[in-house]
MDAnalysis code that builds the backbone (N, CA, C; Angstrom):
import MDAnalysis as mda
import numpy as np

u = mda.Universe.empty(375, n_residues=125, atom_resindex=np.repeat(np.arange(125), 3), trajectory=True)
u.add_TopologyAttr("name", ["N", "CA", "C"] * 125)
u.add_TopologyAttr("resid", np.arange(1, 126))
u.add_TopologyAttr("resname", ["MET", "LEU", "TRP", "GLN", "ASN", "ASP", "LEU", "CYS", "ARG", "VAL", "VAL", "ARG", "ALA", "ASP", "GLU", "PRO", "ASP", "TYR", "PRO", "GLY", "PHE", "CYS", "ARG", "VAL", "ILE", "LEU", "LYS", "ARG", "HIS", "ALA", "ARG", "GLY", "MET", "ALA", "ASP", "LEU", "GLU", "GLU", "GLY", "GLU", "ARG", "ASN", "GLY", "LEU", "MET", "ALA", "VAL", "VAL", "PHE", "ALA", "VAL", "GLU", "ALA", "ALA", "ILE", "ARG", "GLU", "THR", "MET", "GLN", "PRO", "HIS", "LYS", "MET", "ASN", "LEU", "ALA", "SER", "LEU", "GLY", "ASN", "MET", "VAL", "PRO", "HIS", "VAL", "HIS", "TRP", "HIS", "VAL", "ILE", "PRO", "ARG", "PHE", "GLU", "ASP", "ASP", "ARG", "HIS", "PHE", "PRO", "GLY", "PRO", "VAL", "TRP", "ALA", "ALA", "PRO", "LYS", "ARG", "GLU", "ARG", "GLY", "VAL", "PRO", "PRO", "GLU", "ARG", "VAL", "LYS", "ARG", "ALA", "GLU", "ALA", "LEU", "ALA", "ALA", "VAL", "LEU", "ALA", "ALA", "ARG", "LEU", "GLY", "ARG"])
u.atoms.positions = np.array([
    [0.955, -1.591, 0.140],
    [0.092, -0.138, -0.044],
    [1.076, 1.058, 0.106],
    [0.217, 2.219, -0.616],
    [1.553, 3.624, -1.050],
    [0.534, 4.730, -0.144],
    [-0.504, 4.378, 0.029],
    [-1.238, 5.649, 0.778],
    [-2.539, 5.326, 1.404],
    [-3.040, 5.686, 2.260],
    [-4.481, 5.487, 2.719],
    [-5.039, 6.577, 3.864],
    [-6.317, 6.758, 3.930],
    [-7.132, 7.513, 4.465],
    [-8.312, 7.016, 5.044],
    [-9.691, 7.637, 5.149],
    [-10.607, 6.597, 6.126],
    [-11.557, 5.989, 4.800],
    [-11.593, 7.050, 3.810],
    [-12.056, 7.073, 2.560],
    [-11.461, 5.924, 1.313],
    [-10.348, 5.708, 1.612],
    [-10.093, 4.712, 0.100],
    [-8.677, 4.815, 0.811],
    [-7.798, 4.085, -0.071],
    [-6.107, 3.250, 0.098],
    [-5.559, 3.040, -1.680],
    [-4.234, 3.617, -1.532],
    [-4.113, 3.840, -3.228],
    [-2.526, 2.462, -2.892],
    [-2.615, 1.748, -3.844],
    [-2.165, 0.188, -3.968],
    [-1.487, 0.438, -5.162],
    [-0.325, -0.486, -5.070],
    [0.888, -0.382, -6.481],
    [-0.213, -1.554, -7.341],
    [-0.836, -1.566, -8.503],
    [-1.166, -3.019, -9.081],
    [0.003, -3.438, -9.374],
    [-0.274, -5.023, -9.403],
    [0.880, -6.387, -9.665],
    [0.957, -6.330, -11.436],
    [1.337, -5.191, -11.809],
    [1.780, -5.230, -13.325],
    [3.163, -4.565, -13.495],
    [3.859, -6.007, -13.926],
    [5.457, -5.953, -13.889],
    [5.442, -4.785, -15.464],
    [4.769, -5.115, -15.985],
    [5.150, -4.391, -17.507],
    [5.132, -2.783, -17.131],
    [4.435, -2.339, -16.203],
    [3.569, -1.203, -15.988],
    [4.332, -0.421, -14.643],
    [5.394, -0.150, -14.469],
    [5.717, 0.411, -13.115],
    [5.461, 1.243, -12.668],
    [4.282, 1.852, -11.642],
    [3.969, 3.336, -11.650],
    [2.343, 3.236, -11.312],
    [1.659, 1.942, -12.142],
    [0.472, 1.807, -12.563],
    [0.176, 1.727, -11.084],
    [-1.311, 2.810, -10.833],
    [-1.909, 2.870, -9.402],
    [-3.112, 2.194, -9.360],
    [-3.669, 1.404, -8.313],
    [-5.872, 1.577, -7.961],
    [-5.488, 2.204, -6.837],
    [-6.635, 3.037, -6.791],
    [-7.497, 3.864, -5.871],
    [-8.525, 3.151, -5.173],
    [-8.386, 2.578, -4.367],
    [-9.906, 1.323, -3.705],
    [-10.490, 2.291, -2.817],
    [-12.074, 2.206, -3.020],
    [-12.862, 2.733, -2.141],
    [-12.773, 1.618, -0.511],
    [-12.633, 1.968, 0.711],
    [-12.585, 1.046, 1.278],
    [-13.888, 0.321, 1.743],
    [-15.076, 1.343, 1.550],
    [-16.502, 0.857, 1.935],
    [-17.032, 0.162, 0.393],
    [-17.901, -1.122, 0.684],
    [-18.304, -1.239, -0.592],
    [-19.657, -0.501, -1.162],
    [-19.241, -0.357, -2.528],
    [-20.126, 0.195, -3.303],
    [-19.956, -0.118, -4.537],
    [-20.713, -0.636, -5.719],
    [-20.542, -0.875, -7.147],
    [-20.298, 0.050, -7.983],
    [-21.091, 1.256, -7.694],
    [-20.484, 2.111, -8.438],
    [-20.451, 3.867, -8.072],
    [-19.972, 4.800, -9.021],
    [-19.825, 6.086, -8.177],
    [-21.072, 6.861, -8.340],
    [-22.180, 6.482, -8.735],
    [-23.566, 6.834, -8.577],
    [-23.902, 6.378, -6.785],
    [-23.538, 5.222, -6.196],
    [-23.612, 4.538, -4.918],
    [-23.081, 6.007, -3.702],
    [-22.001, 6.452, -4.174],
    [-21.612, 7.480, -3.261],
    [-22.142, 8.571, -3.064],
    [-21.721, 9.055, -1.503],
    [-22.765, 10.105, -1.842],
    [-21.871, 11.389, -2.229],
    [-22.160, 12.503, -2.402],
    [-21.188, 13.712, -3.040],
    [-20.065, 13.990, -2.234],
    [-20.360, 13.783, -1.069],
    [-18.640, 14.280, -0.166],
    [-17.718, 13.009, -0.794],
    [-18.254, 11.904, -0.916],
    [-17.796, 10.463, -1.085],
    [-16.777, 10.724, -2.443],
    [-17.789, 10.913, -3.167],
    [-17.139, 11.277, -4.336],
    [-15.899, 12.367, -4.617],
    [-16.402, 13.745, -4.337],
    [-15.442, 14.369, -4.383],
    [-14.029, 13.947, -3.789],
    [-14.026, 13.280, -2.611],
    [-13.093, 13.299, -1.477],
    [-12.125, 12.117, -2.600],
    [-13.257, 10.779, -2.856],
    [-12.385, 10.085, -4.006],
    [-11.739, 10.631, -4.859],
    [-12.611, 11.434, -5.907],
    [-11.872, 11.945, -6.857],
    [-10.949, 12.996, -6.952],
    [-10.352, 13.660, -5.352],
    [-9.330, 14.146, -5.275],
    [-8.463, 13.567, -5.231],
    [-8.350, 12.255, -4.565],
    [-7.581, 10.925, -4.225],
    [-6.642, 10.450, -5.805],
    [-7.427, 10.588, -6.765],
    [-7.360, 10.090, -8.079],
    [-6.936, 11.038, -8.783],
    [-7.051, 12.444, -8.561],
    [-6.311, 13.181, -9.119],
    [-5.003, 13.849, -8.580],
    [-5.183, 13.675, -7.046],
    [-3.721, 13.427, -6.699],
    [-2.797, 12.561, -7.212],
    [-3.318, 10.867, -7.272],
    [-2.257, 10.128, -7.513],
    [-1.900, 10.367, -9.040],
    [-2.917, 10.984, -9.653],
    [-2.449, 11.407, -11.106],
    [-1.145, 12.413, -11.381],
    [-1.546, 13.504, -10.872],
    [-0.230, 14.291, -10.591],
    [0.917, 13.884, -9.927],
    [0.602, 13.025, -9.411],
    [2.075, 12.496, -8.398],
    [2.804, 11.541, -9.585],
    [2.294, 10.860, -9.952],
    [2.540, 10.099, -10.917],
    [2.971, 10.526, -12.671],
    [2.347, 11.743, -12.448],
    [3.144, 12.312, -13.840],
    [4.323, 13.254, -13.316],
    [4.356, 13.547, -12.234],
    [5.307, 14.264, -11.742],
    [6.697, 13.533, -11.321],
    [6.463, 11.932, -11.028],
    [7.628, 11.466, -10.599],
    [8.145, 10.296, -12.242],
    [7.242, 10.031, -12.852],
    [7.287, 9.289, -13.863],
    [7.482, 10.108, -15.385],
    [6.952, 10.725, -15.551],
    [7.386, 11.523, -16.746],
    [6.591, 10.524, -18.221],
    [5.282, 10.452, -17.728],
    [4.645, 9.644, -19.035],
    [3.938, 10.521, -19.985],
    [4.372, 9.593, -21.360],
    [3.577, 10.442, -22.297],
    [2.592, 11.025, -22.091],
    [1.822, 10.099, -21.626],
    [-0.052, 10.422, -21.511],
    [-0.364, 9.437, -20.049],
    [-1.204, 9.951, -19.403],
    [-1.847, 9.026, -18.135],
    [-2.993, 8.728, -18.669],
    [-3.460, 7.701, -18.628],
    [-4.818, 6.805, -18.459],
    [-5.683, 6.656, -16.972],
    [-7.027, 7.302, -16.973],
    [-7.674, 6.669, -15.603],
    [-8.824, 5.916, -16.224],
    [-9.149, 4.851, -15.093],
    [-10.444, 4.289, -15.853],
    [-11.030, 3.545, -14.658],
    [-12.430, 3.296, -14.688],
    [-12.971, 3.222, -13.753],
    [-14.057, 2.103, -14.372],
    [-13.693, 1.124, -14.229],
    [-14.254, -0.476, -14.983],
    [-15.244, -0.914, -14.358],
    [-14.421, -2.079, -13.649],
    [-15.640, -2.858, -12.594],
    [-15.940, -4.109, -13.079],
    [-16.025, -4.160, -13.969],
    [-16.235, -5.677, -15.115],
    [-16.093, -6.761, -13.818],
    [-15.036, -6.713, -13.929],
    [-14.583, -8.061, -13.148],
    [-14.762, -8.229, -11.556],
    [-14.506, -7.484, -10.680],
    [-14.460, -6.615, -9.846],
    [-15.523, -5.321, -9.539],
    [-16.889, -5.685, -9.036],
    [-17.833, -5.086, -8.840],
    [-17.521, -3.976, -7.545],
    [-16.573, -2.977, -7.464],
    [-16.306, -2.492, -6.531],
    [-15.664, -1.246, -6.781],
    [-16.298, -0.019, -6.369],
    [-15.176, 0.859, -6.703],
    [-13.743, 1.062, -6.657],
    [-13.384, 1.080, -7.750],
    [-11.904, 1.658, -7.529],
    [-11.544, 2.510, -9.195],
    [-10.398, 2.836, -9.081],
    [-10.226, 3.910, -9.864],
    [-8.598, 2.574, -10.682],
    [-8.363, 2.868, -11.522],
    [-6.875, 2.776, -12.711],
    [-6.101, 3.672, -12.922],
    [-5.143, 4.117, -12.097],
    [-4.156, 5.133, -12.626],
    [-3.043, 4.947, -13.147],
    [-2.767, 5.000, -14.581],
    [-1.870, 4.596, -15.970],
    [-1.263, 5.161, -16.323],
    [0.244, 5.133, -15.876],
    [1.173, 6.338, -16.893],
    [1.761, 5.371, -17.963],
    [1.560, 5.700, -19.230],
    [1.880, 5.318, -20.273],
    [3.016, 5.960, -21.190],
    [3.834, 5.180, -21.908],
    [5.341, 5.655, -22.783],
    [4.491, 4.930, -23.932],
    [4.943, 5.518, -25.178],
    [5.239, 5.104, -26.580],
    [5.864, 4.038, -26.357],
    [6.955, 3.575, -25.609],
    [7.309, 2.101, -25.673],
    [7.127, 0.972, -24.940],
    [5.708, 1.904, -24.429],
    [5.248, 1.005, -23.479],
    [4.569, -0.635, -24.033],
    [4.244, -2.019, -23.209],
    [3.996, -2.777, -24.291],
    [2.520, -3.018, -25.251],
    [2.149, -2.088, -24.695],
    [0.404, -2.155, -25.530],
    [0.034, -0.535, -26.161],
    [1.237, 0.185, -25.989],
    [1.146, 1.694, -26.366],
    [0.932, 1.026, -27.996],
    [-0.464, 2.059, -28.479],
    [-1.339, 2.758, -28.557],
    [-2.147, 1.808, -27.860],
    [-2.699, 1.111, -27.921],
    [-3.820, 0.189, -27.294],
    [-3.459, 0.307, -25.574],
    [-4.902, 0.226, -24.826],
    [-5.484, 0.206, -23.657],
    [-4.056, -1.186, -22.848],
    [-3.732, -0.752, -21.876],
    [-3.411, -1.744, -21.389],
    [-3.717, -3.274, -21.070],
    [-4.861, -3.600, -21.504],
    [-5.645, -4.829, -21.427],
    [-5.574, -5.549, -22.683],
    [-5.470, -4.563, -23.705],
    [-5.373, -5.471, -25.422],
    [-4.581, -6.300, -25.380],
    [-4.361, -6.652, -26.548],
    [-2.941, -7.423, -27.000],
    [-1.904, -6.844, -26.960],
    [-0.631, -6.962, -26.484],
    [0.783, -6.675, -26.614],
    [0.584, -6.105, -27.865],
    [1.633, -5.066, -28.543],
    [2.412, -4.819, -28.927],
    [3.593, -4.841, -29.407],
    [4.210, -5.496, -28.419],
    [5.628, -5.421, -28.331],
    [6.054, -6.318, -27.270],
    [7.082, -6.610, -27.083],
    [7.973, -7.826, -26.007],
    [7.956, -7.054, -24.810],
    [8.118, -7.719, -24.041],
    [8.228, -7.317, -22.077],
    [9.607, -6.584, -22.410],
    [9.762, -5.645, -21.832],
    [10.942, -4.753, -21.054],
    [10.507, -3.180, -20.570],
    [11.122, -3.128, -19.467],
    [10.972, -1.505, -19.265],
    [11.717, -1.533, -18.561],
    [12.684, -0.128, -19.064],
    [13.689, 0.666, -18.249],
    [13.761, 0.629, -17.178],
    [15.351, 0.196, -16.461],
    [15.352, 0.513, -15.516],
    [15.262, 1.838, -14.551],
    [15.399, 2.951, -15.532],
    [14.985, 4.053, -14.271],
    [13.560, 3.957, -14.147],
    [12.753, 3.929, -15.122],
    [11.246, 3.325, -15.234],
    [10.765, 3.111, -13.003],
    [11.856, 1.742, -13.642],
    [11.203, 1.045, -12.650],
    [11.837, 2.338, -11.116],
    [12.706, 2.736, -11.039],
    [13.594, 3.764, -9.860],
    [12.248, 4.713, -9.745],
    [11.896, 5.042, -11.152],
    [11.283, 6.274, -10.931],
    [9.574, 5.875, -9.712],
    [8.956, 4.772, -9.934],
    [8.134, 4.182, -9.597],
    [8.385, 3.714, -8.328],
    [9.323, 3.681, -7.505],
    [9.707, 3.206, -6.176],
    [9.371, 4.498, -5.572],
    [9.540, 5.729, -6.064],
    [9.455, 6.903, -5.485],
    [8.107, 7.312, -5.174],
    [7.089, 6.742, -5.582],
    [5.982, 7.495, -5.789],
    [5.264, 7.471, -4.344],
    [5.311, 6.329, -3.408],
    [5.009, 7.015, -1.963],
    [5.421, 7.989, -0.935],
    [6.502, 8.475, -1.537],
    [6.377, 9.603, -0.800],
    [6.104, 10.645, -1.569],
    [5.867, 10.774, -2.494],
    [5.315, 12.033, -3.989],
    [4.156, 11.823, -3.145],
    [3.666, 10.963, -3.324],
    [1.823, 10.819, -2.557],
    [1.761, 11.162, -1.004],
    [2.651, 11.005, -0.497],
    [2.969, 11.773, 1.061],
    [2.847, 12.982, 1.243],
    [3.762, 13.829, 0.167],
    [3.577, 14.693, 0.325],
    [2.650, 15.847, -0.079],
    [1.876, 14.909, -1.473],
    [0.575, 15.702, -1.978],
    [-0.509, 15.775, -1.015],
    [-0.805, 14.640, -0.699],
    [-2.216, 13.917, 0.206],
    [-1.733, 14.228, 2.016],
    [-0.618, 14.360, 2.427],
    [-0.275, 14.124, 4.037],
    [-0.531, 11.884, 4.420],
    [-0.153, 12.333, 5.526],
    [0.346, 10.735, 5.869],
    [-1.034, 10.282, 6.337],
])
């Protein structure tokens, strides 16, 4: 876990091809954003946007992807994904068929290791 508060937690996704890929997961169970109170929606989105900003600052990606699908796991969570022109699936979504072989530059992995500190600075402990 990278960060948490009473509303949600931020975790690294277990995606070796995508260092810096994070999930923002609502702590209580809700199937969709419309099931949240306005304050919860606003608080959750503030965290999603802070995570996006922290990843952009730390990873310096070509593009950021934000997704809230929930087809496999019907629980409110957001995918916050840094995308690079040389990543395995670019320009398709990370869930599409790969376009190239595995291989992540070591400096990208190293930058992803700094995310917890950057999130703590943006969101507090």
